[in-house]
C-alpha positions in Angstrom: -13.8 2.7 -11.7 -11.2 0.8 -9.7 -11.5 -3.0 -9.5 -12.4 -4.6 -6.2 -9.6 -6.7 -4.6 -10.8 -9.1 -2.0 -8.8 -9.1 1.2 -6.9 -12.3 2.1 -4.9 -13.4 5.1 -1.6 -11.4 5.1 -3.0 -8.4 3.3 -3.3 -6.2 6.4 -2.9 -6.1 10.1 -4.5 -3.8 12.8 -2.3 -1.1 14.3 -2.3 -0.5 18.1 -4.8 2.4 17.4 -7.1 -0.1 15.5 -6.4 1.1 12.0 -6.0 -1.3 9.1 -2.4 -1.3 7.8 -2.0 -2.8 4.3 1.1 -4.9 3.8 3.5 -5.1 0.8 1.6 -8.2 -0.3 -1.6 -6.2 -0.7 0.0 -3.3 -2.5 1.7 -5.6 -5.0 -1.7 -7.4 -5.6 -3.3 -4.0 -6.1 -0.7 -3.2 -8.8 -0.2 0.6 -8.4 0.9 3.3 -5.9 -1.9 5.4 -4.5 0.6 8.1 -3.4 -0.6 8.2 0.2 2.8 7.4 1.7 1.7 4.0 2.9 3.9 2.4 5.5 4.7 -0.7 3.5 4.7 0.8 0.0 6.8 -1.4 -2.4 6.8 1.4 -5.0 9.1 3.7 -3.1 6.8 6.8 -3.2 8.4 9.9 -1.7 5.9 12.5 -0.5 8.5 15.3 -0.4 9.5 15.0 -4.1 6.2 13.5 -5.3 8.1 10.7 -7.1 8.3 7.0 -7.1 11.5 4.9 -7.1 12.4 3.5 -10.5 13.3 -0.2 -10.7 
C-alpha cells in the first residue's frame, strides 16, 4: 500500500479546466515516478521510450 502524503501549499494548482496539477515540489516529496507523463515530472519520464532520465 502506498503511503499517504498530505497536500501542502505549493504541491498543486488548478488548471483552467479545473484539474489538480501536481508540481515538482509534490513529485519530489512523493519520491518516485508514477509513469503518467506528469506535466512537472522531475524524473524525466519519456512515454515514447518508457524510460526515465538518469541523473
